[in-house]
ZADO-1210 file (C-alpha; in nm, 4 decimals, padded with zeros to 6 digits):
<atoms>
<atom x="00.0121" y="-00.0039" z="-00.0093" code="GLN" pos="1"/>
<atom x="00.1311" y="00.3485" z="-00.1041" code="VAL" pos="2"/>
<atom x="00.1504" y="00.6405" z="00.1410" code="GLN" pos="3"/>
<atom x="00.2735" y="00.9508" z="00.1014" code="LEU" pos="4"/>
<atom x="00.2764" y="01.1573" z="00.4631" code="VAL" pos="5"/>
<atom x="00.3319" y="01.5245" z="00.4218" code="GLU" pos="6"/>
<atom x="00.4861" y="01.7491" z="00.7393" code="SER" pos="7"/>
<atom x="00.6284" y="02.0746" z="00.8041" code="GLY" pos="8"/>
<atom x="00.3316" y="02.2820" z="00.7784" code="GLY" pos="9"/>
<atom x="00.2282" y="02.5544" z="01.0344" code="GLY" pos="10"/>
<atom x="00.1607" y="02.9242" z="01.0768" code="LEU" pos="11"/>
<atom x="00.3971" y="03.1904" z="00.9559" code="VAL" pos="12"/>
<atom x="00.3985" y="03.5701" z="00.8771" code="GLN" pos="13"/>
<atom x="00.3837" y="03.7300" z="00.5621" code="ALA" pos="14"/>
<atom x="00.7425" y="03.7317" z="00.4305" code="GLY" pos="15"/>
<atom x="00.8540" y="03.4154" z="00.6037" code="GLY" pos="16"/>
<atom x="00.9662" y="03.0695" z="00.4794" code="SER" pos="17"/>
<atom x="00.8392" y="02.7025" z="00.5594" code="LEU" pos="18"/>
<atom x="00.9716" y="02.3744" z="00.4297" code="ARG" pos="19"/>
<atom x="00.7399" y="02.0866" z="00.3559" code="LEU" pos="20"/>
<atom x="00.8544" y="01.7242" z="00.3510" code="SER" pos="21"/>
<atom x="00.6636" y="01.4174" z="00.1652" code="CYS" pos="22"/>
<atom x="00.7832" y="01.0789" z="00.2789" code="ALA" pos="23"/>
<atom x="00.6681" y="00.7756" z="00.0687" code="ALA" pos="24"/>
<atom x="00.6286" y="00.4727" z="00.1501" code="SER" pos="25"/>
<atom x="00.5107" y="00.1087" z="-00.0127" code="GLY" pos="26"/>
<atom x="00.6657" y="00.2115" z="-00.3499" code="ARG" pos="27"/>
<atom x="00.9784" y="00.3360" z="-00.4819" code="THR" pos="28"/>
<atom x="00.9185" y="00.6585" z="-00.6676" code="PHE" pos="29"/>
<atom x="01.1985" y="00.6188" z="-00.9013" code="ARG" pos="30"/>
<atom x="01.3638" y="00.8750" z="-01.1697" code="ARG" pos="31"/>
<atom x="01.0581" y="00.8737" z="-01.4224" code="TYR" pos="32"/>
<atom x="00.8066" y="00.8725" z="-01.1631" code="ASP" pos="33"/>
<atom x="00.6327" y="01.2008" z="-01.1142" code="THR" pos="34"/>
<atom x="00.5765" y="01.3519" z="-00.7660" code="MET" pos="35"/>
<atom x="00.4205" y="01.6749" z="-00.6624" code="GLY" pos="36"/>
<atom x="00.2653" y="01.9363" z="-00.4673" code="TRP" pos="37"/>
<atom x="-00.0930" y="02.0786" z="-00.4779" code="PHE" pos="38"/>
<atom x="-00.2891" y="02.3388" z="-00.2603" code="ARG" pos="39"/>
<atom x="-00.6299" y="02.3961" z="-00.1883" code="GLN" pos="40"/>
<atom x="-00.7704" y="02.6779" z="-00.0293" code="ALA" pos="41"/>
<atom x="-01.1216" y="02.6781" z="00.1410" code="PRO" pos="42"/>
<atom x="-01.3908" y="02.7292" z="-00.1438" code="GLY" pos="43"/>
<atom x="-01.1563" y="02.6980" z="-00.3892" code="LYS" pos="44"/>
<atom x="-01.0224" y="02.3932" z="-00.6354" code="GLU" pos="45"/>
<atom x="-00.7118" y="02.1980" z="-00.6106" code="ARG" pos="46"/>
<atom x="-00.4270" y="02.3891" z="-00.7677" code="GLU" pos="47"/>
<atom x="-00.1088" y="02.2823" z="-00.9030" code="PHE" pos="48"/>
<atom x="00.1962" y="02.4051" z="-00.7121" code="VAL" pos="49"/>
<atom x="00.4833" y="02.2329" z="-00.8497" code="ALA" pos="50"/>
<atom x="00.6057" y="01.8884" z="-00.9757" code="ASN" pos="51"/>
<atom x="00.9536" y="01.6851" z="-01.0481" code="TRP" pos="52"/>
<atom x="00.9681" y="01.4126" z="-01.3177" code="TYR" pos="53"/>
<atom x="01.2999" y="01.2822" z="-01.4213" code="ASP" pos="54"/>
<atom x="01.4664" y="01.6020" z="-01.2921" code="GLY" pos="55"/>
<atom x="01.2593" y="01.8329" z="-01.4720" code="ASN" pos="56"/>
<atom x="01.0440" y="02.0819" z="-01.2655" code="ILE" pos="57"/>
<atom x="00.7260" y="02.2797" z="-01.3545" code="ASP" pos="58"/>
<atom x="00.5844" y="02.5218" z="-01.0909" code="TYR" pos="59"/>
<atom x="00.2610" y="02.7067" z="-01.0895" code="GLY" pos="60"/>
<atom x="00.2517" y="03.0750" z="-01.1930" code="ASP" pos="61"/>
<atom x="00.1501" y="03.1968" z="-00.8493" code="SER" pos="62"/>
<atom x="00.4653" y="03.0366" z="-00.7005" code="VAL" pos="63"/>
<atom x="00.7533" y="03.0920" z="-00.9559" code="LYS" pos="64"/>
<atom x="01.0721" y="03.2468" z="-00.7732" code="GLY" pos="65"/>
<atom x="00.9452" y="03.1829" z="-00.4463" code="ARG" pos="66"/>
<atom x="00.8985" y="02.8112" z="-00.4150" code="PHE" pos="67"/>
<atom x="01.1357" y="02.5338" z="-00.4875" code="THR" pos="68"/>
<atom x="01.0715" y="02.1764" z="-00.5316" code="ILE" pos="69"/>
<atom x="01.3462" y="01.8986" z="-00.4696" code="SER" pos="70"/>
<atom x="01.3836" y="01.4996" z="-00.4333" code="LYS" pos="71"/>
<atom x="01.5881" y="01.3208" z="-00.2198" code="ASP" pos="72"/>
<atom x="01.5854" y="00.9865" z="-00.3936" code="SER" pos="73"/>
<atom x="01.7529" y="00.7937" z="-00.1420" code="ALA" pos="74"/>
<atom x="01.4832" y="00.8794" z="00.1111" code="LYS" pos="75"/>
<atom x="01.1860" y="00.8495" z="-00.1042" code="ASN" pos="76"/>
<atom x="01.1067" y="01.2033" z="00.0126" code="THR" pos="77"/>
<atom x="01.0254" y="01.5324" z="-00.2074" code="ILE" pos="78"/>
<atom x="01.0129" y="01.8769" z="-00.0506" code="TYR" pos="79"/>
<atom x="00.8948" y="02.1842" z="-00.1082" code="LEU" pos="80"/>
<atom x="01.0651" y="02.5096" z="00.0062" code="GLN" pos="81"/>
<atom x="00.8651" y="02.7840" z="00.0274" code="MET" pos="82"/>
<atom x="00.9895" y="03.1454" z="00.0497" code="ASN" pos="83"/>
<atom x="00.8260" y="03.4971" z="00.0651" code="TYR" pos="84"/>
<atom x="00.5047" y="03.3499" z="00.1612" code="LEU" pos="85"/>
<atom x="00.2342" y="03.5615" z="00.0993" code="LYS" pos="86"/>
<atom x="-00.1259" y="03.5331" z="00.2852" code="PRO" pos="87"/>
<atom x="-00.2801" y="03.4178" z="-00.0824" code="GLU" pos="88"/>
<atom x="-00.0407" y="03.0906" z="-00.0064" code="ASP" pos="89"/>
<atom x="-00.2640" y="02.9809" z="00.3004" code="THR" pos="90"/>
<atom x="-00.4130" y="02.6411" z="00.1912" code="ALA" pos="91"/>
<atom x="-00.3901" y="02.2683" z="00.2897" code="VAL" pos="92"/>
<atom x="-00.0524" y="02.1571" z="00.1011" code="TYR" pos="93"/>
<atom x="-00.0917" y="01.7909" z="-00.0832" code="TYR" pos="94"/>
<atom x="00.1818" y="01.5705" z="-00.1882" code="CYS" pos="95"/>
<atom x="00.0759" y="01.3608" z="-00.4955" code="ALA" pos="96"/>
<atom x="00.2799" y="01.0957" z="-00.6947" code="GLY" pos="97"/>
<atom x="00.2072" y="00.8962" z="-00.9900" code="ASP" pos="98"/>
<atom x="00.4228" y="00.6436" z="-01.2102" code="PRO" pos="99"/>
<atom x="00.2659" y="00.6793" z="-01.5722" code="LEU" pos="100"/>
<atom x="00.1935" y="01.0522" z="-01.6199" code="ARG" pos="101"/>
<atom x="00.3428" y="01.4125" z="-01.5997" code="VAL" pos="102"/>
<atom x="00.0698" y="01.6731" z="-01.5503" code="GLY" pos="103"/>
<atom x="-00.0500" y="01.9527" z="-01.3605" code="LYS" pos="104"/>
<atom x="-00.4401" y="01.8227" z="-01.3016" code="LEU" pos="105"/>
<atom x="-00.5249" y="01.6658" z="-00.9956" code="PRO" pos="106"/>
<atom x="-00.7170" y="01.3839" z="-01.1940" code="GLY" pos="107"/>
<atom x="-00.3580" y="01.2675" z="-01.3433" code="GLU" pos="108"/>
<atom x="-00.2002" y="01.1776" z="-01.0016" code="TYR" pos="109"/>
<atom x="-00.3044" y="00.8360" z="-00.8640" code="ASP" pos="110"/>
<atom x="-00.1505" y="00.8562" z="-00.5108" code="TYR" pos="111"/>
<atom x="-00.2259" y="01.1412" z="-00.2293" code="TRP" pos="112"/>
<atom x="-00.0999" y="01.2473" z="00.1040" code="GLY" pos="113"/>
<atom x="-00.3680" y="01.3485" z="00.3631" code="GLN" pos="114"/>
<atom x="-00.2407" y="01.6985" z="00.3698" code="GLY" pos="115"/>
<atom x="-00.0792" y="01.9624" z="00.5743" code="THR" pos="116"/>
<atom x="-00.2143" y="02.3001" z="00.6810" code="GLN" pos="117"/>
<atom x="-00.0137" y="02.6270" z="00.5954" code="VAL" pos="118"/>
<atom x="-00.1426" y="02.9468" z="00.7157" code="THR" pos="119"/>
<atom x="00.0312" y="03.2873" z="00.6599" code="VAL" pos="120"/>
<atom x="-00.0569" y="03.5738" z="00.8631" code="SER" pos="121"/>
<atom x="-00.0746" y="03.9247" z="00.7305" code="SER" pos="122"/>
</atoms>
């Protein structure tokens, strides 16, 4: 059974930083597997944040230049370094993985974590 477990969320002031982690178990996410981050704010649709595939990285427009995704293959873990946080970054952040597809839509990912709350105060 594949499990993705996020950690690192919390409350931070605007302009601050947080680092999220997502540890995978039950399956090794290899070089050609996609792993990514999404977020969902109350009343809004789940939004693409970033993904990693074979060393290629893509970001959502709203986080470019502020967030950085990285992967530690030895630990089967991905990270999301979030800098210059804004109140509009407040959301539940989800880790996702998929062995077949590279995409920016939630429906393109088979595996999901339970989410971690990030709250940015103004």
